[in-house]
C-alpha positions in Angstrom: -0.1 -0.1 0.0 1.4 3.5 -1.2 2.6 6.2 1.9 -0.2 8.4 2.8 2.0 10.8 4.1 5.4 11.0 2.1 7.0 13.0 5.1 7.6 9.8 6.9 10.2 9.2 3.8 13.0 10.7 6.2 12.7 7.8 8.0 14.6 5.9 5.4 17.8 8.0 4.5 19.0 8.0 0.9 23.0 6.8 0.5 23.0 9.9 -1.9 23.7 14.0 -0.3 21.7 15.4 -3.3 18.2 13.7 -2.6 16.0 16.6 -3.5 13.3 18.2 -1.4 9.9 16.0 -2.0 6.8 18.1 -1.3 4.4 16.4 1.2 1.6 16.4 -1.2 2.9 13.9 -3.6 0.0 11.7 -4.2 -2.0 15.1 -5.7 1.1 15.8 -7.2 1.1 12.4 -9.4 -2.6 13.3 -9.8 -2.0 16.4 -11.4 1.0 17.1 -13.4 2.2 14.0 -14.5 3.6 14.6 -18.5 2.0 13.4 -20.7 -1.5 13.7 -20.5 -3.1 11.6 -18.4 -6.9 10.7 -17.7 -8.4 8.2 -15.3 -11.7 6.4 -15.3 -13.5 4.0 -12.2 -14.5 0.8 -13.1 -17.5 2.2 -15.1 -15.6 4.3 -17.6 -16.4 7.5 -15.6 -13.3 9.8 -15.8 -12.0 10.5 -12.1 -8.8 12.5 -12.9 -7.9 14.7 -15.9 -4.7 16.3 -15.5 -3.2 19.5 -16.5 -1.9 18.4 -19.5 -5.2 16.7 -20.5 -6.1 20.4 -20.4 -3.5 22.3 -21.9 -3.8 19.5 -25.4 -7.3 19.5 -25.3 -8.5 22.8 -24.1 -11.3 21.1 -22.2 -11.1 21.8 -18.4 -11.4 19.0 -15.7 -14.6 20.8 -14.3 -16.1 19.7 -17.7 -15.1 16.0 -17.9 -14.8 14.5 -14.5 -17.9 12.2 -14.2 -18.8 12.2 -18.0 -17.9 8.8 -19.9 -14.6 8.5 -21.3 -15.7 7.5 -24.8 -17.4 10.9 -24.7 -14.3 13.2 -24.6 -12.3 12.3 -27.6 -16.0 11.7 -29.5 -16.4 15.6 -28.8 -13.1 17.0 -30.2 -13.9 15.1 -33.9 -14.9 17.2 -36.5 -18.9 18.1 -36.6 -18.9 15.6 -39.9 -17.3 12.5 -37.5 -20.0 12.9 -35.1 -22.0 10.5 -35.9 -24.2 7.6 -33.6 -22.2 5.4 -35.5 -18.7 6.6 -34.3 -19.7 7.3 -31.2 -21.0 3.5 -30.5 -17.2 2.5 -32.1 -15.5 4.4 -29.5 -18.0 3.0 -26.2 -17.4 -0.2 -27.4 -13.3 0.3 -28.0 -13.0 1.3 -24.5 -16.0 -1.2 -23.0 -13.5 -3.9 -23.9 -10.5 -2.6 -22.4 -12.7 -1.8 -18.8 -14.1 -5.7 -19.2 -10.6 -7.3 -20.3 -8.5 -9.8 -18.6 -5.5 -8.1 -16.9 -3.2 -10.8 -17.0 -3.5 -11.0 -20.9 -4.4 -7.3 -21.6 -1.7 -5.1 -23.5 -1.7 -1.6 -24.5 -3.4 -0.2 -27.4 -1.9 2.7 -29.2 -4.8 5.6 -29.7 -4.1 8.8 -32.2 -6.2 11.8 -32.5 -6.7 15.0 -34.7 -8.7 17.7 -33.8 -9.0 21.4 -34.1 -9.0 23.8 -31.3 -11.6 26.8 -30.6 -8.8 28.7 -31.7 -8.5 26.9 -35.0 -5.3 25.0 -33.7 -4.6 21.9 -34.9 -3.2 19.1 -32.4 -2.3 15.3 -32.8 -2.3 13.1 -30.2 -0.6 9.7 -29.7 -1.2 7.6 -26.9 -2.2 4.7 -25.3 -4.7 2.7 -23.3 -3.9 0.3 -20.9 -5.9 -0.6 -17.5 -5.2 -1.0 -13.7 -6.7 -3.8 -11.9 -8.7 -3.4 -8.6 -10.5 -4.9 -6.1 -13.6 -3.1 -7.9 -12.6 -4.0 -11.6 -10.6 -1.8 -14.2 -9.7 1.0 -14.0 -9.0 2.8 -17.5 -5.6 4.6 -18.0 -5.5 6.8 -21.1 -2.4 8.3 -21.5 -1.3 11.0 -24.3 1.5 12.9 -25.5 1.0 16.0 -27.7 2.7 15.3 -30.9 1.6 18.7 -33.1 0.7 22.4 -32.1 -0.1 23.3 -28.8 -1.6 27.3 -27.2 -1.3 28.4 -23.6 -3.5 26.4 -21.8 -6.5 27.8 -19.5 -6.6 27.4 -15.6 -6.6 23.9 -14.1 -7.8 22.9 -10.4 -7.1 19.1 -9.0 -9.8 17.5 -8.5 -11.1 13.7 -6.7 -7.6 13.4 -5.4 -9.2 10.7 -2.9 -10.7 9.0 -5.7 -7.3 8.8 -7.0 -5.7 7.7 -4.1 -8.2 4.9 -3.8 -6.6 3.6 -6.9 -3.4 3.6 -6.3 -3.6 1.9 -2.9 -6.0 -0.5 -5.2 -4.2 -1.8 -7.3 -2.7 -4.7 -7.7 0.2 -3.5 -10.2 3.4 -2.8 -9.1 4.1 1.1 -8.6 7.3 2.6 -7.7 8.2 6.2 -7.5 11.8 7.3 -8.0 14.1 10.8 -7.3 15.8 12.4 -10.0 19.1 10.0 -8.5 16.8 6.8 -8.8 16.5 6.8 -5.1 13.1 4.8 -4.2 10.4 7.0 -2.4 7.5 4.5 -2.8 7.2 0.8 -3.2 3.5 -0.6 -3.3 1.9 -4.1 -2.2 1.9 -4.9 -6.3 6.0 -4.6 -6.3 6.6 -7.2 -3.5 4.2 -9.4 -5.0 6.3 -9.7 -8.6 9.4 -9.6 -6.7 8.9 -10.7 -3.1 10.7 -7.9 -1.5 8.8 -5.6 0.9 8.5 -2.2 1.0 10.9 -1.6 4.5 13.7 -3.3 2.1 13.2 -0.6 -0.2 12.6 2.8 0.4 15.3 4.9 0.7 17.6 2.3 -1.5 18.7 3.1 -4.9 17.0 1.0 -7.6 20.4 0.0 -9.4 20.5 -2.5 -5.9 17.3 -3.5 -6.4 16.2 -4.1 -9.8 19.0 -2.9 -12.4 17.6 -4.1 -15.2 14.3 -2.5 -15.0 14.5 0.1 -17.2 17.5 -1.0 -19.4 16.1 -4.2 -20.5 17.7 -6.9 -23.0 19.9 -3.3 -24.6 21.8 -3.8 -21.2 21.6 -7.4 -20.6 23.5 -7.2 -23.9 26.5 -6.0 -22.7 27.2 -2.5 -22.3 30.9 -1.3 -21.7 29.7 1.3 -19.2 30.9 -0.1 -16.1 28.4 1.5 -13.6 25.0 0.3 -13.9 23.7 3.5 -11.7 24.9 5.9 -14.2 23.0 3.7 -16.8 20.0 4.3 -15.1 20.6 7.8 -14.0 20.9 8.1 -18.1 18.0 6.3 -19.1 15.7 8.7 -16.2 17.6 11.5 -18.0 16.3 10.5 -21.3 12.5 10.2 -20.1 12.7 13.6 -18.4 14.2 15.5 -21.2 11.8 14.2 -23.9 8.6 13.9 -21.6 8.3 10.6 -23.5 7.0 8.0 -21.3 9.4 4.2 -21.7 7.5 0.7 -21.9 10.0 -2.1 -21.0 9.3 -5.8 -21.3 11.5 -7.7 -18.7 11.9 -10.6 -16.5 12.7 -10.1 -12.7 13.7 -12.0 -10.2 11.6 -13.4 -7.6 13.0 -13.4 -4.0 12.3 -17.2 -4.4 14.6 -18.0 -7.2 11.8 -17.7 -9.4 11.3 -15.5 -12.6 8.6 -13.3 -13.7 8.0 -11.5 -17.2 6.7 -7.6 -16.7 5.2 -5.0 -18.5 6.4 -2.1 -17.2 5.4 2.1 -18.0 7.6 5.0 -16.8 6.8 8.5 -17.4 8.0 11.8 -15.3 6.1 14.2 -12.8 6.8 17.4 -12.5 5.9 18.4 -9.0 7.1 21.7 -7.7 10.4 22.3 -9.7 11.4 18.4 -8.6 11.2 15.9 -11.0 10.4 12.3 -9.9 9.4 9.4 -11.9 6.4 6.8 -11.6 7.0 3.3 -12.7 3.6 1.0 -13.1 4.2 -3.0 -13.7 1.7 -5.8 -14.6 2.9 -9.4 -14.3 3.0 -11.0 -17.5 4.1 -14.1 -17.0 0.7 -16.1 -17.6 0.3 -14.5 -20.8 4.1 -15.1 -21.6 3.9 -18.8 -20.7 1.3 -19.2 -22.8 2.7 -17.7 -25.7 5.7 -20.2 -25.2 3.3 -23.0 -25.0 1.7 -22.2 -28.3 5.2 -21.7 -29.8 6.2 -25.0 -28.2 3.1 -26.5 -30.1 3.1 -24.7 -33.6 6.9 -26.4 -33.1 5.7 -29.6 -32.1 3.3 -30.1 -34.8 5.9 -28.7 -37.7 8.3 -31.9 -36.2 5.1 -33.8 -36.2 3.7 -33.1 -39.9 7.8 -33.6 -40.5 8.4 -36.9 -39.2 5.0 -38.5 -40.0 6.2 -37.5 -44.0 9.6 -39.4 -43.0 8.9 -42.1 -41.0 5.6 -43.4 -43.4 7.8 -43.9 -46.4 10.2 -45.5 -44.7 9.8 -49.8 -45.1 13.2 -50.6 -43.6 13.1 -51.8 -40.0 16.9 -50.6 -38.9 15.8 -47.2 -41.1 13.1 -46.3 -39.6 13.8 -46.7 -36.2 16.3 -44.7 -36.5 14.5 -42.0 -37.9 12.1 -42.3 -34.7 14.7 -41.5 -32.6 16.1 -38.1 -33.2 12.3 -37.1 -34.0 10.7 -38.3 -31.0 13.8 -36.0 -29.2 13.1 -32.9 -30.5 9.1 -33.1 -30.8 9.7 -32.8 -26.8 12.5 -31.2 -26.6 13.8 -33.7 -24.3 17.5 -34.9 -23.5 16.9 -38.6 -24.3 14.8 -41.4 -25.4 14.4 -45.2 -25.3 12.5 -47.3 -27.7 11.0 -50.5 -26.7 9.7 -53.3 -29.4 7.3 -55.8 -28.8 8.8 -59.6 -29.8 5.8 -61.6 -30.3 7.2 -64.7 -30.4 9.3 -64.7 -27.3 6.6 -62.2 -25.9 8.9 -59.7 -24.5 9.7 -55.9 -25.0 13.2 -55.4 -26.6 15.6 -52.4 -26.5 15.4 -51.1 -30.1 17.7 -48.0 -29.5 18.2 -45.3 -26.9 19.7 -41.9 -27.7 20.8 -39.1 -25.3 23.3 -38.5 -21.8 22.1 -39.3 -18.7 19.9 -41.7 -19.4 18.5 -44.3 -16.5 19.9 -47.8 -17.0 17.4 -49.1 -19.0 17.0 -53.2 -19.3 17.7 -54.5 -22.3 14.6 -57.1 -22.2 11.1 -56.5 -20.6 9.0 -58.9 -19.3 4.8 -57.5 -19.0 4.3 -55.9 -15.7 8.0 -55.5 -15.1 10.3 -52.3 -14.9 8.8 -49.1 -16.4 8.7 -50.3 -20.2 6.7 -53.7 -18.7 4.4 -51.3 -16.6 3.5 -49.5 -19.7 2.6 -52.4 -21.2 0.4 -53.8 -19.0 -1.5 -50.9 -18.0 -1.8 -49.6 -21.8 -1.7 -46.6 -21.0 0.3 -43.2 -21.3 2.7 -41.6 -18.5 3.9 -38.5 -17.4 6.6 -39.2 -14.4 8.0 -36.0 -12.4 10.7 -37.4 -10.8 11.8 -40.5 -11.9 14.5 -43.1 -11.3 15.7 -46.7 -11.5 15.9 -47.2 -7.7 19.5 -48.7 -8.1 22.1 -46.5 -5.9 25.6 -45.9 -5.7 27.2 -44.1 -3.2 24.0 -43.6 -1.4 22.6 -41.7 -4.6 20.3 -42.4 -7.0 21.7 -43.5 -10.2 19.2 -41.0 -12.3 16.1 -38.8 -11.3 14.4 -36.4 -13.8 11.1 -36.2 -16.0 9.6 -38.8 -18.1 7.1 -39.0 -20.5 6.5 -42.2 -22.2 3.4 -44.1 -24.3 2.8 -47.6 -25.4 3.0 -48.1 -29.6 -0.4 -50.0 -30.4 -1.8 -50.3 -33.7 -5.8 -51.4 -34.0 -5.3 -53.9 -31.1 -1.7 -54.9 -31.6 0.7 -54.1 -29.0 4.1 -52.6 -30.9 6.1 -51.7 -28.6 6.8 -48.7 -25.8 8.2 -45.2 -26.4 9.8 -42.9 -23.8 11.1 -39.5 -23.8 13.6 -38.5 -20.7 14.2 -34.9 -19.6 15.1 -32.3 -17.1 12.8 -29.7 -17.8 8.9 -30.4 -16.8 6.1 -31.7 -19.4 3.1 -30.8 -19.9 0.0 -32.7 -21.0 -0.2 -31.0 -24.2 3.7 -32.9 -24.2 2.0 -36.2 -24.1 -0.6 -35.8 -26.0 1.6 -34.7 -28.5 3.4 -37.9 -27.7 0.6 -40.5 -28.3 -0.3 -38.4 -31.6 3.5 -39.4 -32.6 3.3 -42.9 -31.4 0.2 -43.2 -33.6 2.3 -42.4 -36.5 5.1 -44.7 -35.2 2.5 -47.2 -34.6 1.6 -47.3 -38.5 5.1 -47.2 -39.8 6.7 -50.1 -37.8 3.7 -52.3 -38.9 4.4 -51.2 -42.4 8.0 -52.1 -42.1 7.2 -55.9 -40.3 4.7 -56.5 -43.3 7.6 -55.7 -45.6 9.6 -57.7 -43.5 7.3 -60.8 -43.6 7.0 -60.0 -47.5 10.4 -60.1 -48.2 11.3 -63.1 -45.8 8.4 -64.9 -47.8 9.6 -64.0 -51.0 13.6 -65.9 -50.0 12.1 -68.4 -48.0 10.6 -72.1 -48.2 6.9 -72.1 -47.1 7.3 -75.4 -46.2 11.1 -75.3 -44.1 11.3 -71.6 -43.5 15.1 -71.6 -44.6 15.9 -70.3 -48.3 14.5 -71.0 -51.1 16.4 -72.1 -53.6 16.8 -68.7 -55.6 17.9 -67.1 -52.6 20.3 -69.9 -51.7 22.0 -68.8 -55.3 21.8 -65.5 -54.2 23.5 -65.6 -51.6 26.0 -68.2 -52.5 27.1 -66.3 -55.4 28.4 -63.6 -53.3 30.1 -66.1 -50.2 31.7 -68.0 -53.7 32.9 -64.5 -55.5 34.8 -63.6 -52.2 36.3 -66.4 -52.1 37.6 -66.2 -55.3 38.7 -62.6 -55.0 40.4 -63.1 -52.1 41.4 -66.9 -52.4 39.9 -68.3 -49.6 38.4 -71.5 -48.9 34.6 -72.5 -49.9 32.6 -75.8 -50.3 29.4 -76.9 -50.9 27.6 -79.9 -49.5 24.7 -81.4 -51.2 22.7 -83.9 -49.4 19.6 -86.1 -50.2 17.1 -88.1 -47.8 17.2 -91.9 -48.9 14.0 -93.6 -49.7 12.1 -90.6 -48.7 9.0 -91.2 -51.5 8.5 -94.8 -49.4 7.6 -92.2 -46.4 5.5 -90.4 -48.2 3.9 -93.2 -49.9 3.2 -94.8 -46.4 2.8 -92.2 -44.2 1.0 -89.7 -46.9 2.3 -85.6 -47.5 1.6 -84.4 -43.8 3.5 -86.3 -42.1 6.3 -85.9 -45.0 6.4 -82.9 -44.6 7.0 -83.1 -41.0 10.2 -85.3 -41.2 11.5 -82.5 -43.9 11.0 -79.8 -41.1 12.8 -82.2 -38.4 15.5 -82.7 -40.8 16.1 -78.7 -41.6 15.9 -78.0 -37.9 18.4 -81.0 -37.0 20.6 -79.1 -39.6 20.4 -76.2 -38.4 20.9 -76.5 -35.0 24.8 -78.2 -36.4 25.7 -75.5 -38.6 26.9 -72.0 -38.2 25.6 -68.8 -38.6 27.8 -67.8 -41.7 26.3 -71.2 -43.4 23.8 -71.2 -46.1 21.2 -73.8 -45.9 18.6 -74.0 -48.9 16.0 -75.9 -49.9 17.2 -77.5 -53.5 14.4 -79.5 -54.7 11.9 -81.9 -53.0 14.0 -83.9 -50.4 17.0 -82.1 -51.5 19.1 -79.9 -49.3 22.1 -77.6 -50.1 24.7 -75.9 -47.9 27.3 -72.9 -48.8 30.3 -73.0 -46.5 32.3 -70.0 -46.6 36.1 -70.0 -44.6 35.6 -74.1 -45.5 38.1 -76.3 -46.8 37.0 -79.7 -48.2 38.4 -81.5 -44.8 36.3 -79.4 -42.7 33.1 -80.2 -45.1 33.5 -83.3 -45.5 33.3 -83.8 -41.3 30.7 -81.8 -40.9 28.7 -83.6 -43.5 30.0 -86.7 -41.8 27.9 -84.8 -38.2 24.9 -83.7 -40.1 24.9 -87.7 -41.5 24.9 -88.7 -37.7 22.8 -86.3 -36.5 19.7 -87.4 -38.7 20.5 -90.9 -38.6 21.5 -91.3 -34.6 17.4 -91.1 -33.8 14.0 -91.7 -35.5 11.8 -88.2 -36.7 8.4 -88.1 -33.8 5.7 -87.8 -36.2 1.9 -88.0 -35.2 1.6 -91.8 -36.8 4.9 -93.2 -36.2 8.2 -92.9 -35.4 10.6 -92.7 -38.8 14.2 -93.2 -39.5 15.6 -91.1 -41.7 19.0 -91.5 -43.2 20.9 -89.1 -45.8 23.5 -89.4 -48.4 26.1 -86.1 -48.7 28.1 -85.6 -51.3 30.8 -82.3 -50.5 32.8 -80.6 -53.2 35.0 -77.4 -52.7 36.5 -74.7 -54.8 40.1 -75.0 -56.2 42.3 -72.9 -58.5 40.8 -72.9 -61.8 37.0 -73.1 -61.0 35.6 -70.0 -61.8 31.7 -70.7 -61.8 29.4 -71.3 -58.5 27.6 -73.7 -60.6 31.2 -76.0 -61.2 31.8 -76.4 -57.8 27.8 -77.9 -57.3 28.0 -79.8 -60.2 31.2 -81.7 -58.3 28.9 -82.1 -55.3 26.3 -83.3 -57.2 28.5 -86.4 -58.7 29.6 -86.7 -54.8 26.2 -87.5 -54.0 25.5 -89.2 -57.2 28.4 -91.8 -55.5 27.4 -91.9 -52.1 23.9 -93.1 -53.6 25.4 -95.7 -55.8 27.7 -97.0 -53.1 24.7 -97.9 -50.5 23.4 -94.9 -49.4 23.5 -93.1 -45.7 27.4 -91.6 -46.2 29.3 -89.0 -47.2 31.4 -88.7 -50.4 34.3 -86.3 -51.1 34.5 -85.3 -54.9 37.7 -86.2 -56.5 38.7 -86.1 -60.0 38.5 -89.6 -60.8 34.8 -89.2 -60.4 34.3 -87.5 -63.1 35.2 -90.5 -65.3 33.7 -93.2 -62.9 30.0 -91.9 -62.9 28.0 -89.2 -64.9 26.8 -86.3 -63.0 22.9 -86.2 -63.4 22.9 -82.7 -61.5 20.1 -82.2 -59.2 16.6 -80.8 -60.1 
């Protein structure tokens, strides 16, 4: 609350010995002699203050305008041809909209007015309309500066000073009154709300010690070479006093509790009995700024979502898709890291597909339903926002990680595909979670398409019965390995094997049981082979294996192990156990061979020899076999 008796300010001595003598009735001086022209209304729009400057620039004395509606005054100054009911209604609506505005979001409005005085002098005014929020409602501040010619004014009388005093004391905005040395003479309750510093801590102090950047704003923060902040403030006040132009600033101020608030402030000069004072009225714009920042953040997120949606929807490769999703997820929520878990339907668990960022929590590689954070999201099927997440693991009695987490399940239709997380050291909002859910929808569609593409690609290269490579894709893979062997002169071998008398199995037990036997044979062979070996179905009950980095001795030994694995125990079928044996032919790459089919044909000859020699054996190709038997090939 402003002090009613400014003589008490002497109880708070100003360190500067040049402090001027301030007249006691400062409120009356503030109400009457503020430059530029100032008019103030009550909550109904009736004028309660009309200062001397307004009388000088308009030619209207206060006793004619006090108590009238604010919109009637500028209307009366319009030329006769413009004084229409429509113009009056427009002015009325404009002022009423200001009186009814929400203080937290209202920003000052500019207003210009041209008119001619009775003596023929043409006047041009430029100014602004602002509001001061009080317990009774909004009071309107109508501030004008003469930018045209002015004639000497008429007598002016101070009126309704108590009404103005009531306005100042009820105002929720911050009000400061300074002298020419930037010494604080008054400090309202509104400023205490803004910065958490009370009147008793500020009266008599220099503004440079309390809020050095209030007038200087971003220009000062950019780094002025002037070392003395106080000199900069005095220079700024001097410019305001000499020009008579109000200074509008929009800066952040630091509250005593460490938080920051955006304020919009207007500072104007007060000429009071040879002394020049300054008044600053400030309004908290934090809510408005936060709303603006949220809207800007939302606009950026929508743009990121649009771009990301276009990118990932066109990608069918799963690995490439994952690397597209990861950075876009972090960018979307302005996070510090992310993690993507994908569901493995065969094992029915979540597997960590990718994680990016610094200071991430310790993430589990595999997660069961209901376990860890990812498993809980899977089980609940709900998105989450956590303000203080940590893994629970501790080292030296400290949490290994804590921070903010936003997470959402990735679902396409009713099919669960995975979980997506974003980590940050900044707060997430509900709107961020909604945006992550939207991105999760895009990701779900893209992941499903990539998996379908994988499945279709796999069907194109695999044998539908046994699940191993089909003949076409086997040749593609074997050709690559063969050419590597030729180029770098490395070992390379081929094994071809055929199930002995398999036609009898089909004829006796039927093709369904025969198919079961083939699947079991393939599974037993796959368990013996290395990951680098290439196994394919060559046709019917015939199979072929390409062995990179394998010479003829090791290839023959492998063929023998496979033969023993198949013959060692019968294959269980739904009808009866079936004893299965196979004949193997082995051939290796040697100098002089230039084509893969040369190696395959030699293995074919060795297989034929194994069949001729009684079956259930492995035979290595040798040059003499070419003369002893005629290769039939395997079709």
